mmCIF file of the N, C-alpha and C atoms, coordinates in Angstrom:
data_MODEL
# 
_entry.id   MODEL 
# 
loop_
_atom_site.group_PDB 
_atom_site.id 
_atom_site.type_symbol 
_atom_site.label_atom_id 
_atom_site.label_alt_id 
_atom_site.label_comp_id 
_atom_site.label_asym_id 
_atom_site.label_entity_id 
_atom_site.label_seq_id 
_atom_site.pdbx_PDB_ins_code 
_atom_site.Cartn_x 
_atom_site.Cartn_y 
_atom_site.Cartn_z 
_atom_site.occupancy 
_atom_site.B_iso_or_equiv 
_atom_site.pdbx_formal_charge 
_atom_site.auth_seq_id 
_atom_site.auth_comp_id 
_atom_site.auth_asym_id 
_atom_site.auth_atom_id 
_atom_site.pdbx_PDB_model_num 
ATOM 1   N N  . MET A 1 1  ? -10.401 -17.291 2.143   1.00 0.00 ? 1  MET A N  1 
ATOM 2   C CA . MET A 1 1  ? -11.173 -16.491 2.584   1.00 0.00 ? 1  MET A CA 1 
ATOM 3   C C  . MET A 1 1  ? -11.428 -15.711 0.764   1.00 0.00 ? 1  MET A C  1 
ATOM 4   N N  . THR A 1 2  ? -12.411 -15.745 0.597   1.00 0.00 ? 2  THR A N  1 
ATOM 5   C CA . THR A 1 2  ? -12.696 -15.315 -0.811  1.00 0.00 ? 2  THR A CA 1 
ATOM 6   C C  . THR A 1 2  ? -13.459 -13.907 -0.936  1.00 0.00 ? 2  THR A C  1 
ATOM 7   N N  . LEU A 1 3  ? -12.819 -12.889 -1.532  1.00 0.00 ? 3  LEU A N  1 
ATOM 8   C CA . LEU A 1 3  ? -13.658 -11.671 -1.576  1.00 0.00 ? 3  LEU A CA 1 
ATOM 9   C C  . LEU A 1 3  ? -14.837 -11.680 -2.018  1.00 0.00 ? 3  LEU A C  1 
ATOM 10  N N  . ASP A 1 4  ? -15.942 -11.011 -1.779  1.00 0.00 ? 4  ASP A N  1 
ATOM 11  C CA . ASP A 1 4  ? -17.103 -10.617 -2.381  1.00 0.00 ? 4  ASP A CA 1 
ATOM 12  C C  . ASP A 1 4  ? -17.151 -9.747  -3.330  1.00 0.00 ? 4  ASP A C  1 
ATOM 13  N N  . PHE A 1 5  ? -17.055 -9.764  -4.754  1.00 0.00 ? 5  PHE A N  1 
ATOM 14  C CA . PHE A 1 5  ? -16.899 -9.001  -5.833  1.00 0.00 ? 5  PHE A CA 1 
ATOM 15  C C  . PHE A 1 5  ? -18.536 -8.324  -6.165  1.00 0.00 ? 5  PHE A C  1 
ATOM 16  N N  . GLY A 1 6  ? -19.403 -9.238  -5.544  1.00 0.00 ? 6  GLY A N  1 
ATOM 17  C CA . GLY A 1 6  ? -20.570 -9.029  -5.937  1.00 0.00 ? 6  GLY A CA 1 
ATOM 18  C C  . GLY A 1 6  ? -21.145 -9.453  -7.745  1.00 0.00 ? 6  GLY A C  1 
ATOM 19  N N  . ASP A 1 7  ? -21.934 -8.517  -8.267  1.00 0.00 ? 7  ASP A N  1 
ATOM 20  C CA . ASP A 1 7  ? -21.842 -8.818  -9.602  1.00 0.00 ? 7  ASP A CA 1 
ATOM 21  C C  . ASP A 1 7  ? -20.895 -8.668  -10.420 1.00 0.00 ? 7  ASP A C  1 
ATOM 22  N N  . MET A 1 8  ? -20.617 -10.176 -10.828 1.00 0.00 ? 8  MET A N  1 
ATOM 23  C CA . MET A 1 8  ? -19.665 -10.248 -11.875 1.00 0.00 ? 8  MET A CA 1 
ATOM 24  C C  . MET A 1 8  ? -19.609 -9.433  -13.104 1.00 0.00 ? 8  MET A C  1 
ATOM 25  N N  . SER A 1 9  ? -20.396 -9.026  -13.460 1.00 0.00 ? 9  SER A N  1 
ATOM 26  C CA . SER A 1 9  ? -20.668 -8.300  -14.424 1.00 0.00 ? 9  SER A CA 1 
ATOM 27  C C  . SER A 1 9  ? -20.146 -6.844  -14.344 1.00 0.00 ? 9  SER A C  1 
ATOM 28  N N  . SER A 1 10 ? -20.087 -6.441  -13.222 1.00 0.00 ? 10 SER A N  1 
ATOM 29  C CA . SER A 1 10 ? -19.422 -5.315  -13.060 1.00 0.00 ? 10 SER A CA 1 
ATOM 30  C C  . SER A 1 10 ? -17.725 -5.103  -12.726 1.00 0.00 ? 10 SER A C  1 
ATOM 31  N N  . LEU A 1 11 ? -17.266 -6.423  -12.878 1.00 0.00 ? 11 LEU A N  1 
ATOM 32  C CA . LEU A 1 11 ? -15.803 -5.940  -12.942 1.00 0.00 ? 11 LEU A CA 1 
ATOM 33  C C  . LEU A 1 11 ? -15.216 -6.175  -14.086 1.00 0.00 ? 11 LEU A C  1 
ATOM 34  N N  . LYS A 1 12 ? -14.135 -5.710  -14.022 1.00 0.00 ? 12 LYS A N  1 
ATOM 35  C CA . LYS A 1 12 ? -13.444 -5.214  -15.031 1.00 0.00 ? 12 LYS A CA 1 
ATOM 36  C C  . LYS A 1 12 ? -12.091 -5.933  -15.199 1.00 0.00 ? 12 LYS A C  1 
ATOM 37  N N  . ARG A 1 13 ? -11.894 -6.385  -16.629 1.00 0.00 ? 13 ARG A N  1 
ATOM 38  C CA . ARG A 1 13 ? -10.766 -7.259  -16.698 1.00 0.00 ? 13 ARG A CA 1 
ATOM 39  C C  . ARG A 1 13 ? -9.626  -6.354  -17.179 1.00 0.00 ? 13 ARG A C  1 
ATOM 40  N N  . ALA A 1 14 ? -8.306  -6.882  -16.754 1.00 0.00 ? 14 ALA A N  1 
ATOM 41  C CA . ALA A 1 14 ? -7.162  -6.216  -17.197 1.00 0.00 ? 14 ALA A CA 1 
ATOM 42  C C  . ALA A 1 14 ? -5.894  -7.173  -17.536 1.00 0.00 ? 14 ALA A C  1 
ATOM 43  N N  . THR A 1 15 ? -5.221  -6.890  -18.215 1.00 0.00 ? 15 THR A N  1 
ATOM 44  C CA . THR A 1 15 ? -3.890  -8.018  -18.376 1.00 0.00 ? 15 THR A CA 1 
ATOM 45  C C  . THR A 1 15 ? -2.747  -7.332  -17.739 1.00 0.00 ? 15 THR A C  1 
ATOM 46  N N  . VAL A 1 16 ? -2.199  -8.184  -16.622 1.00 0.00 ? 16 VAL A N  1 
ATOM 47  C CA . VAL A 1 16 ? -1.225  -7.869  -15.984 1.00 0.00 ? 16 VAL A CA 1 
ATOM 48  C C  . VAL A 1 16 ? 0.112   -8.539  -16.201 1.00 0.00 ? 16 VAL A C  1 
ATOM 49  N N  . TYR A 1 17 ? 1.028   -8.368  -16.271 1.00 0.00 ? 17 TYR A N  1 
ATOM 50  C CA . TYR A 1 17 ? 2.311   -9.084  -16.712 1.00 0.00 ? 17 TYR A CA 1 
ATOM 51  C C  . TYR A 1 17 ? 3.323   -9.233  -15.372 1.00 0.00 ? 17 TYR A C  1 
ATOM 52  N N  . PHE A 1 18 ? 3.292   -10.236 -14.715 1.00 0.00 ? 18 PHE A N  1 
ATOM 53  C CA . PHE A 1 18 ? 4.114   -10.790 -13.472 1.00 0.00 ? 18 PHE A CA 1 
ATOM 54  C C  . PHE A 1 18 ? 5.381   -11.199 -13.813 1.00 0.00 ? 18 PHE A C  1 
ATOM 55  N N  . ASP A 1 19 ? 6.186   -10.675 -13.253 1.00 0.00 ? 19 ASP A N  1 
ATOM 56  C CA . ASP A 1 19 ? 7.772   -11.648 -13.026 1.00 0.00 ? 19 ASP A CA 1 
ATOM 57  C C  . ASP A 1 19 ? 7.337   -13.149 -12.866 1.00 0.00 ? 19 ASP A C  1 
ATOM 58  N N  . PRO A 1 20 ? 7.901   -13.927 -13.228 1.00 0.00 ? 20 PRO A N  1 
ATOM 59  C CA . PRO A 1 20 ? 7.710   -15.424 -13.331 1.00 0.00 ? 20 PRO A CA 1 
ATOM 60  C C  . PRO A 1 20 ? 7.693   -16.098 -11.760 1.00 0.00 ? 20 PRO A C  1 
ATOM 61  N N  . ASP A 1 21 ? 8.748   -15.363 -10.932 1.00 0.00 ? 21 ASP A N  1 
ATOM 62  C CA . ASP A 1 21 ? 8.942   -15.928 -9.360  1.00 0.00 ? 21 ASP A CA 1 
ATOM 63  C C  . ASP A 1 21 ? 7.537   -15.397 -8.733  1.00 0.00 ? 21 ASP A C  1 
ATOM 64  N N  . LEU A 1 22 ? 7.403   -14.204 -9.273  1.00 0.00 ? 22 LEU A N  1 
ATOM 65  C CA . LEU A 1 22 ? 6.325   -13.419 -8.453  1.00 0.00 ? 22 LEU A CA 1 
ATOM 66  C C  . LEU A 1 22 ? 4.894   -14.353 -8.544  1.00 0.00 ? 22 LEU A C  1 
ATOM 67  N N  . HIS A 1 23 ? 4.590   -14.742 -9.928  1.00 0.00 ? 23 HIS A N  1 
ATOM 68  C CA . HIS A 1 23 ? 3.476   -15.262 -10.524 1.00 0.00 ? 23 HIS A CA 1 
ATOM 69  C C  . HIS A 1 23 ? 3.586   -16.562 -9.868  1.00 0.00 ? 23 HIS A C  1 
ATOM 70  N N  . THR A 1 24 ? 4.884   -17.587 -9.679  1.00 0.00 ? 24 THR A N  1 
ATOM 71  C CA . THR A 1 24 ? 4.797   -18.603 -9.034  1.00 0.00 ? 24 THR A CA 1 
ATOM 72  C C  . THR A 1 24 ? 3.975   -18.167 -7.403  1.00 0.00 ? 24 THR A C  1 
ATOM 73  N N  . ALA A 1 25 ? 4.726   -17.324 -6.891  1.00 0.00 ? 25 ALA A N  1 
ATOM 74  C CA . ALA A 1 25 ? 4.319   -17.016 -5.150  1.00 0.00 ? 25 ALA A CA 1 
ATOM 75  C C  . ALA A 1 25 ? 2.992   -16.690 -5.151  1.00 0.00 ? 25 ALA A C  1 
ATOM 76  N N  . LEU A 1 26 ? 2.038   -16.081 -6.219  1.00 0.00 ? 26 LEU A N  1 
ATOM 77  C CA . LEU A 1 26 ? 0.933   -16.236 -5.937  1.00 0.00 ? 26 LEU A CA 1 
ATOM 78  C C  . LEU A 1 26 ? 0.208   -17.081 -6.336  1.00 0.00 ? 26 LEU A C  1 
ATOM 79  N N  . ARG A 1 27 ? 0.573   -18.071 -7.244  1.00 0.00 ? 27 ARG A N  1 
ATOM 80  C CA . ARG A 1 27 ? -0.170  -19.184 -7.388  1.00 0.00 ? 27 ARG A CA 1 
ATOM 81  C C  . ARG A 1 27 ? -0.051  -20.157 -6.215  1.00 0.00 ? 27 ARG A C  1 
ATOM 82  N N  . VAL A 1 28 ? 1.104   -19.939 -5.522  1.00 0.00 ? 28 VAL A N  1 
ATOM 83  C CA . VAL A 1 28 ? 1.340   -20.827 -4.578  1.00 0.00 ? 28 VAL A CA 1 
ATOM 84  C C  . VAL A 1 28 ? 0.257   -20.484 -3.168  1.00 0.00 ? 28 VAL A C  1 
ATOM 85  N N  . LYS A 1 29 ? 0.485   -18.996 -2.769  1.00 0.00 ? 29 LYS A N  1 
ATOM 86  C CA . LYS A 1 29 ? -0.308  -18.377 -1.965  1.00 0.00 ? 29 LYS A CA 1 
ATOM 87  C C  . LYS A 1 29 ? -1.857  -18.701 -2.344  1.00 0.00 ? 29 LYS A C  1 
ATOM 88  N N  . ALA A 1 30 ? -2.475  -18.214 -3.589  1.00 0.00 ? 30 ALA A N  1 
ATOM 89  C CA . ALA A 1 30 ? -3.888  -18.637 -3.659  1.00 0.00 ? 30 ALA A CA 1 
ATOM 90  C C  . ALA A 1 30 ? -4.201  -20.193 -3.531  1.00 0.00 ? 30 ALA A C  1 
ATOM 91  N N  . ALA A 1 31 ? -3.294  -20.993 -3.744  1.00 0.00 ? 31 ALA A N  1 
ATOM 92  C CA . ALA A 1 31 ? -3.673  -22.605 -3.141  1.00 0.00 ? 31 ALA A CA 1 
ATOM 93  C C  . ALA A 1 31 ? -3.763  -22.628 -1.998  1.00 0.00 ? 31 ALA A C  1 
ATOM 94  N N  . ALA A 1 32 ? -2.652  -22.263 -1.274  1.00 0.00 ? 32 ALA A N  1 
ATOM 95  C CA . ALA A 1 32 ? -2.544  -22.299 0.127   1.00 0.00 ? 32 ALA A CA 1 
ATOM 96  C C  . ALA A 1 32 ? -3.654  -21.809 1.048   1.00 0.00 ? 32 ALA A C  1 
ATOM 97  N N  . THR A 1 33 ? -4.191  -20.240 0.575   1.00 0.00 ? 33 THR A N  1 
ATOM 98  C CA . THR A 1 33 ? -5.284  -20.131 1.079   1.00 0.00 ? 33 THR A CA 1 
ATOM 99  C C  . THR A 1 33 ? -6.563  -19.950 0.649   1.00 0.00 ? 33 THR A C  1 
ATOM 100 N N  . ASP A 1 34 ? -6.955  -20.908 -0.724  1.00 0.00 ? 34 ASP A N  1 
ATOM 101 C CA . ASP A 1 34 ? -8.154  -21.178 -1.072  1.00 0.00 ? 34 ASP A CA 1 
ATOM 102 C C  . ASP A 1 34 ? -8.697  -19.917 -1.660  1.00 0.00 ? 34 ASP A C  1 
ATOM 103 N N  . GLN A 1 35 ? -7.741  -19.037 -1.812  1.00 0.00 ? 35 GLN A N  1 
ATOM 104 C CA . GLN A 1 35 ? -8.319  -17.884 -2.796  1.00 0.00 ? 35 GLN A CA 1 
ATOM 105 C C  . GLN A 1 35 ? -8.029  -18.006 -4.287  1.00 0.00 ? 35 GLN A C  1 
ATOM 106 N N  . SER A 1 36 ? -8.540  -16.914 -5.212  1.00 0.00 ? 36 SER A N  1 
ATOM 107 C CA . SER A 1 36 ? -7.856  -17.056 -6.217  1.00 0.00 ? 36 SER A CA 1 
ATOM 108 C C  . SER A 1 36 ? -6.912  -16.165 -6.699  1.00 0.00 ? 36 SER A C  1 
ATOM 109 N N  . LEU A 1 37 ? -6.293  -16.126 -7.360  1.00 0.00 ? 37 LEU A N  1 
ATOM 110 C CA . LEU A 1 37 ? -5.042  -15.208 -7.761  1.00 0.00 ? 37 LEU A CA 1 
ATOM 111 C C  . LEU A 1 37 ? -5.765  -13.573 -7.999  1.00 0.00 ? 37 LEU A C  1 
ATOM 112 N N  . SER A 1 38 ? -6.986  -13.476 -8.510  1.00 0.00 ? 38 SER A N  1 
ATOM 113 C CA . SER A 1 38 ? -7.613  -12.282 -8.596  1.00 0.00 ? 38 SER A CA 1 
ATOM 114 C C  . SER A 1 38 ? -8.017  -11.612 -7.134  1.00 0.00 ? 38 SER A C  1 
ATOM 115 N N  . ASP A 1 39 ? -8.193  -12.544 -6.324  1.00 0.00 ? 39 ASP A N  1 
ATOM 116 C CA . ASP A 1 39 ? -8.799  -11.947 -5.062  1.00 0.00 ? 39 ASP A CA 1 
ATOM 117 C C  . ASP A 1 39 ? -7.336  -11.485 -4.067  1.00 0.00 ? 39 ASP A C  1 
ATOM 118 N N  . ILE A 1 40 ? -6.288  -12.471 -4.491  1.00 0.00 ? 40 ILE A N  1 
ATOM 119 C CA . ILE A 1 40 ? -5.032  -11.729 -3.816  1.00 0.00 ? 40 ILE A CA 1 
ATOM 120 C C  . ILE A 1 40 ? -4.591  -10.443 -4.177  1.00 0.00 ? 40 ILE A C  1 
ATOM 121 N N  . VAL A 1 41 ? -4.857  -10.403 -5.370  1.00 0.00 ? 41 VAL A N  1 
ATOM 122 C CA . VAL A 1 41 ? -4.068  -9.108  -6.322  1.00 0.00 ? 41 VAL A CA 1 
ATOM 123 C C  . VAL A 1 41 ? -5.091  -7.986  -5.866  1.00 0.00 ? 41 VAL A C  1 
ATOM 124 N N  . ASN A 1 42 ? -6.048  -7.908  -5.998  1.00 0.00 ? 42 ASN A N  1 
ATOM 125 C CA . ASN A 1 42 ? -7.333  -7.166  -5.631  1.00 0.00 ? 42 ASN A CA 1 
ATOM 126 C C  . ASN A 1 42 ? -6.994  -6.768  -3.976  1.00 0.00 ? 42 ASN A C  1 
ATOM 127 N N  . ALA A 1 43 ? -6.872  -7.494  -3.427  1.00 0.00 ? 43 ALA A N  1 
ATOM 128 C CA . ALA A 1 43 ? -6.756  -7.220  -1.939  1.00 0.00 ? 43 ALA A CA 1 
ATOM 129 C C  . ALA A 1 43 ? -5.309  -6.512  -1.611  1.00 0.00 ? 43 ALA A C  1 
ATOM 130 N N  . ALA A 1 44 ? -4.466  -6.765  -2.502  1.00 0.00 ? 44 ALA A N  1 
ATOM 131 C CA . ALA A 1 44 ? -3.141  -6.180  -2.443  1.00 0.00 ? 44 ALA A CA 1 
ATOM 132 C C  . ALA A 1 44 ? -3.211  -4.615  -2.751  1.00 0.00 ? 44 ALA A C  1 
ATOM 133 N N  . VAL A 1 45 ? -3.764  -4.693  -4.197  1.00 0.00 ? 45 VAL A N  1 
ATOM 134 C CA . VAL A 1 45 ? -3.942  -3.323  -4.339  1.00 0.00 ? 45 VAL A CA 1 
ATOM 135 C C  . VAL A 1 45 ? -4.693  -2.237  -3.746  1.00 0.00 ? 45 VAL A C  1 
ATOM 136 N N  . ARG A 1 46 ? -5.776  -2.868  -3.349  1.00 0.00 ? 46 ARG A N  1 
ATOM 137 C CA . ARG A 1 46 ? -6.771  -1.849  -1.988  1.00 0.00 ? 46 ARG A CA 1 
ATOM 138 C C  . ARG A 1 46 ? -5.869  -1.633  -1.024  1.00 0.00 ? 46 ARG A C  1 
ATOM 139 N N  . LEU A 1 47 ? -5.084  -2.385  -0.662  1.00 0.00 ? 47 LEU A N  1 
ATOM 140 C CA . LEU A 1 47 ? -4.358  -2.245  0.598   1.00 0.00 ? 47 LEU A CA 1 
ATOM 141 C C  . LEU A 1 47 ? -3.227  -1.177  0.531   1.00 0.00 ? 47 LEU A C  1 
ATOM 142 N N  . ARG A 1 48 ? -2.714  -1.172  -0.853  1.00 0.00 ? 48 ARG A N  1 
ATOM 143 C CA . ARG A 1 48 ? -1.726  -0.177  -1.249  1.00 0.00 ? 48 ARG A CA 1 
ATOM 144 C C  . ARG A 1 48 ? -2.320  1.077   -1.505  1.00 0.00 ? 48 ARG A C  1 
ATOM 145 N N  . LEU A 1 49 ? -3.581  1.376   -1.985  1.00 0.00 ? 49 LEU A N  1 
ATOM 146 C CA . LEU A 1 49 ? -4.497  2.501   -2.579  1.00 0.00 ? 49 LEU A CA 1 
ATOM 147 C C  . LEU A 1 49 ? -4.850  3.193   -0.932  1.00 0.00 ? 49 LEU A C  1 
ATOM 148 N N  . GLU A 1 50 ? -5.272  2.481   -0.119  1.00 0.00 ? 50 GLU A N  1 
ATOM 149 C CA . GLU A 1 50 ? -5.891  2.655   1.100   1.00 0.00 ? 50 GLU A CA 1 
ATOM 150 C C  . GLU A 1 50 ? -4.450  3.482   1.984   1.00 0.00 ? 50 GLU A C  1 
ATOM 151 N N  . GLU A 1 51 ? -3.035  2.859   1.903   1.00 0.00 ? 51 GLU A N  1 
ATOM 152 C CA . GLU A 1 51 ? -2.183  3.494   2.588   1.00 0.00 ? 51 GLU A CA 1 
ATOM 153 C C  . GLU A 1 51 ? -1.695  4.731   1.994   1.00 0.00 ? 51 GLU A C  1 
ATOM 154 N N  . ASP A 1 52 ? -1.826  4.660   0.669   1.00 0.00 ? 52 ASP A N  1 
ATOM 155 C CA . ASP A 1 52 ? -1.722  6.091   0.013   1.00 0.00 ? 52 ASP A CA 1 
ATOM 156 C C  . ASP A 1 52 ? -2.604  7.174   0.306   1.00 0.00 ? 52 ASP A C  1 
ATOM 157 N N  . ALA A 1 53 ? -3.848  6.514   0.349   1.00 0.00 ? 53 ALA A N  1 
ATOM 158 C CA . ALA A 1 53 ? -4.822  7.597   0.919   1.00 0.00 ? 53 ALA A CA 1 
ATOM 159 C C  . ALA A 1 53 ? -4.852  8.093   2.297   1.00 0.00 ? 53 ALA A C  1 
ATOM 160 N N  . ASP A 1 54 ? -4.104  7.357   3.188   1.00 0.00 ? 54 ASP A N  1 
ATOM 161 C CA . ASP A 1 54 ? -3.944  7.556   4.381   1.00 0.00 ? 54 ASP A CA 1 
ATOM 162 C C  . ASP A 1 54 ? -2.748  8.644   4.671   1.00 0.00 ? 54 ASP A C  1 
ATOM 163 N N  . ASP A 1 55 ? -1.601  8.099   3.701   1.00 0.00 ? 55 ASP A N  1 
ATOM 164 C CA . ASP A 1 55 ? -0.572  9.017   3.488   1.00 0.00 ? 55 ASP A CA 1 
ATOM 165 C C  . ASP A 1 55 ? -0.872  10.701  3.154   1.00 0.00 ? 55 ASP A C  1 
ATOM 166 N N  . LEU A 1 56 ? -1.647  10.647  2.001   1.00 0.00 ? 56 LEU A N  1 
ATOM 167 C CA . LEU A 1 56 ? -1.997  11.739  1.567   1.00 0.00 ? 56 LEU A CA 1 
ATOM 168 C C  . LEU A 1 56 ? -2.878  12.781  2.764   1.00 0.00 ? 56 LEU A C  1 
ATOM 169 N N  . GLY A 1 57 ? -3.809  11.982  3.322   1.00 0.00 ? 57 GLY A N  1 
ATOM 170 C CA . GLY A 1 57 ? -4.725  12.623  4.371   1.00 0.00 ? 57 GLY A CA 1 
ATOM 171 C C  . GLY A 1 57 ? -3.491  13.282  5.646   1.00 0.00 ? 57 GLY A C  1 
ATOM 172 N N  . ALA A 1 58 ? -2.517  12.588  6.039   1.00 0.00 ? 58 ALA A N  1 
ATOM 173 C CA . ALA A 1 58 ? -1.324  12.980  6.731   1.00 0.00 ? 58 ALA A CA 1 
ATOM 174 C C  . ALA A 1 58 ? -1.012  14.327  6.311   1.00 0.00 ? 58 ALA A C  1 
ATOM 175 N N  . PHE A 1 59 ? -0.590  14.350  5.091   1.00 0.00 ? 59 PHE A N  1 
ATOM 176 C CA . PHE A 1 59 ? 0.275   15.295  4.616   1.00 0.00 ? 59 PHE A CA 1 
ATOM 177 C C  . PHE A 1 59 ? -0.697  16.591  4.411   1.00 0.00 ? 59 PHE A C  1 
ATOM 178 N N  . ASP A 1 60 ? -2.300  16.292  4.159   1.00 0.00 ? 60 ASP A N  1 
ATOM 179 C CA . ASP A 1 60 ? -3.040  17.363  3.960   1.00 0.00 ? 60 ASP A CA 1 
ATOM 180 C C  . ASP A 1 60 ? -3.327  18.014  5.315   1.00 0.00 ? 60 ASP A C  1 
ATOM 181 N N  . SER A 1 61 ? -3.157  17.220  6.413   1.00 0.00 ? 61 SER A N  1 
ATOM 182 C CA . SER A 1 61 ? -3.741  17.668  7.757   1.00 0.00 ? 61 SER A CA 1 
ATOM 183 C C  . SER A 1 61 ? -2.654  18.317  8.243   1.00 0.00 ? 61 SER A C  1 
ATOM 184 N N  . ARG A 1 62 ? -1.268  18.229  7.792   1.00 0.00 ? 62 ARG A N  1 
ATOM 185 C CA . ARG A 1 62 ? -0.202  18.890  8.372   1.00 0.00 ? 62 ARG A CA 1 
ATOM 186 C C  . ARG A 1 62 ? 0.292   19.916  7.404   1.00 0.00 ? 62 ARG A C  1 
ATOM 187 N N  . LYS A 1 63 ? -0.679  20.296  6.458   1.00 0.00 ? 63 LYS A N  1 
ATOM 188 C CA . LYS A 1 63 ? 0.209   21.263  5.637   1.00 0.00 ? 63 LYS A CA 1 
ATOM 189 C C  . LYS A 1 63 ? 0.277   22.557  6.099   1.00 0.00 ? 63 LYS A C  1 
ATOM 190 N N  . HIS A 1 64 ? -0.415  23.345  6.934   1.00 0.00 ? 64 HIS A N  1 
ATOM 191 C CA . HIS A 1 64 ? -0.250  24.511  7.729   1.00 0.00 ? 64 HIS A CA 1 
ATOM 192 C C  . HIS A 1 64 ? 0.866   24.600  8.713   1.00 0.00 ? 64 HIS A C  1 
ATOM 193 N N  . GLU A 1 65 ? 1.488   23.262  9.258   1.00 0.00 ? 65 GLU A N  1 
ATOM 194 C CA . GLU A 1 65 ? 2.270   23.395  9.874   1.00 0.00 ? 65 GLU A CA 1 
ATOM 195 C C  . GLU A 1 65 ? 3.706   23.802  9.398   1.00 0.00 ? 65 GLU A C  1 
ATOM 196 N N  . PRO A 1 66 ? 4.606   24.793  10.324  1.00 0.00 ? 66 PRO A N  1 
ATOM 197 C CA . PRO A 1 66 ? 5.521   25.433  9.655   1.00 0.00 ? 66 PRO A CA 1 
ATOM 198 C C  . PRO A 1 66 ? 6.712   24.457  9.177   1.00 0.00 ? 66 PRO A C  1 
ATOM 199 N N  . ASN A 1 67 ? 7.525   24.928  8.033   1.00 0.00 ? 67 ASN A N  1 
ATOM 200 C CA . ASN A 1 67 ? 8.426   24.455  7.265   1.00 0.00 ? 67 ASN A CA 1 
ATOM 201 C C  . ASN A 1 67 ? 9.666   24.466  8.584   1.00 0.00 ? 67 ASN A C  1 
ATOM 202 N N  . LEU A 1 68 ? 10.647  23.585  9.092   1.00 0.00 ? 68 LEU A N  1 
ATOM 203 C CA . LEU A 1 68 ? 11.713  23.436  9.456   1.00 0.00 ? 68 LEU A CA 1 
ATOM 204 C C  . LEU A 1 68 ? 12.808  23.240  8.833   1.00 0.00 ? 68 LEU A C  1 
ATOM 205 N N  . ALA A 1 69 ? 14.014  23.909  8.753   1.00 0.00 ? 69 ALA A N  1 
ATOM 206 C CA . ALA A 1 69 ? 15.157  23.843  8.160   1.00 0.00 ? 69 ALA A CA 1 
ATOM 207 C C  . ALA A 1 69 ? 15.861  22.512  8.697   1.00 0.00 ? 69 ALA A C  1 
ATOM 208 N N  . PHE A 1 70 ? 16.151  22.038  8.043   1.00 0.00 ? 70 PHE A N  1 
ATOM 209 C CA . PHE A 1 70 ? 17.262  20.491  8.170   1.00 0.00 ? 70 PHE A CA 1 
ATOM 210 C C  . PHE A 1 70 ? 18.364  20.918  9.352   1.00 0.00 ? 70 PHE A C  1 
ATOM 211 N N  . GLU A 1 71 ? 19.028  21.750  9.082   1.00 0.00 ? 71 GLU A N  1 
ATOM 212 C CA . GLU A 1 71 ? 20.023  22.172  9.758   1.00 0.00 ? 71 GLU A CA 1 
ATOM 213 C C  . GLU A 1 71 ? 19.440  22.746  11.385  1.00 0.00 ? 71 GLU A C  1 
ATOM 214 N N  . ASP A 1 72 ? 18.292  23.450  11.242  1.00 0.00 ? 72 ASP A N  1 
ATOM 215 C CA . ASP A 1 72 ? 17.775  23.782  12.665  1.00 0.00 ? 72 ASP A CA 1 
ATOM 216 C C  . ASP A 1 72 ? 17.462  22.103  13.363  1.00 0.00 ? 72 ASP A C  1 
ATOM 217 N N  . VAL A 1 73 ? 17.156  21.478  12.726  1.00 0.00 ? 73 VAL A N  1 
ATOM 218 C CA . VAL A 1 73 ? 16.297  20.397  13.417  1.00 0.00 ? 73 VAL A CA 1 
ATOM 219 C C  . VAL A 1 73 ? 17.434  19.746  13.977  1.00 0.00 ? 73 VAL A C  1 
ATOM 220 N N  . LEU A 1 74 ? 18.867  19.384  13.046  1.00 0.00 ? 74 LEU A N  1 
ATOM 221 C CA . LEU A 1 74 ? 19.792  18.936  13.441  1.00 0.00 ? 74 LEU A CA 1 
ATOM 222 C C  . LEU A 1 74 ? 20.399  19.500  14.928  1.00 0.00 ? 74 LEU A C  1 
ATOM 223 N N  . LYS A 1 75 ? 20.518  20.975  14.891  1.00 0.00 ? 75 LYS A N  1 
ATOM 224 C CA . LYS A 1 75 ? 20.928  21.573  16.157  1.00 0.00 ? 75 LYS A CA 1 
ATOM 225 C C  . LYS A 1 75 ? 20.044  21.541  17.324  1.00 0.00 ? 75 LYS A C  1 
ATOM 226 N N  . ASP A 1 76 ? 18.719  21.533  16.906  1.00 0.00 ? 76 ASP A N  1 
ATOM 227 C CA . ASP A 1 76 ? 17.915  21.079  18.219  1.00 0.00 ? 76 ASP A CA 1 
ATOM 228 C C  . ASP A 1 76 ? 18.280  19.443  18.678  1.00 0.00 ? 76 ASP A C  1 
ATOM 229 N N  . LEU A 1 77 ? 18.128  18.555  17.925  1.00 0.00 ? 77 LEU A N  1 
ATOM 230 C CA . LEU A 1 77 ? 18.575  17.293  18.424  1.00 0.00 ? 77 LEU A CA 1 
ATOM 231 C C  . LEU A 1 77 ? 20.028  17.275  19.326  1.00 0.00 ? 77 LEU A C  1 
ATOM 232 N N  . ARG A 1 78 ? 20.802  17.829  18.670  1.00 0.00 ? 78 ARG A N  1 
ATOM 233 C CA . ARG A 1 78 ? 22.189  17.867  19.347  1.00 0.00 ? 78 ARG A CA 1 
ATOM 234 C C  . ARG A 1 78 ? 22.206  18.447  20.572  1.00 0.00 ? 78 ARG A C  1 
ATOM 235 N N  . ARG A 1 79 ? 21.350  19.577  20.613  1.00 0.00 ? 79 ARG A N  1 
ATOM 236 C CA . ARG A 1 79 ? 21.289  20.633  21.866  1.00 0.00 ? 79 ARG A CA 1 
ATOM 237 C C  . ARG A 1 79 ? 20.744  19.539  22.995  1.00 0.00 ? 79 ARG A C  1 
ATOM 238 N N  . ARG A 1 80 ? 19.296  18.749  22.466  1.00 0.00 ? 80 ARG A N  1 
ATOM 239 C CA . ARG A 1 80 ? 18.818  18.123  23.346  1.00 0.00 ? 80 ARG A CA 1 
ATOM 240 C C  . ARG A 1 80 ? 19.604  16.620  23.505  1.00 0.00 ? 80 ARG A C  1 
ATOM 241 N N  . GLY A 1 81 ? 20.816  16.392  23.189  1.00 0.00 ? 81 GLY A N  1 
ATOM 242 C CA . GLY A 1 81 ? 21.399  15.244  23.425  1.00 0.00 ? 81 GLY A CA 1 
ATOM 243 C C  . GLY A 1 81 ? 20.968  13.712  22.749  1.00 0.00 ? 81 GLY A C  1 
ATOM 244 N N  . LYS A 1 82 ? 20.030  14.352  21.780  1.00 0.00 ? 82 LYS A N  1 
ATOM 245 C CA . LYS A 1 82 ? 19.536  12.974  20.852  1.00 0.00 ? 82 LYS A CA 1 
ATOM 246 C C  . LYS A 1 82 ? 20.195  12.534  19.533  1.00 0.00 ? 82 LYS A C  1 
ATOM 247 N N  . LEU A 1 83 ? 21.188  13.105  19.199  1.00 0.00 ? 83 LEU A N  1 
ATOM 248 C CA . LEU A 1 83 ? 22.265  12.977  18.152  1.00 0.00 ? 83 LEU A CA 1 
ATOM 249 C C  . LEU A 1 83 ? 23.685  12.999  18.826  1.00 0.00 ? 83 LEU A C  1 
# 
């Protein structure tokens, strides 16, 4: 599967230095999946940024919850037989 980046003139070029073993793995993956190395890297970076955005959203949605002391949580878990 090749990603559609639309108008190629809108793409930005960057120099990225990979560990040699990682670069080899990326090239093998690209050949095995008929994708470009850029397609694979763009998809991986996009996925990571989406995960970060999800995490930040979860933090934001819980920001008004009370803080619990770690010791209190441990006591509660012990009381309920979870520890």
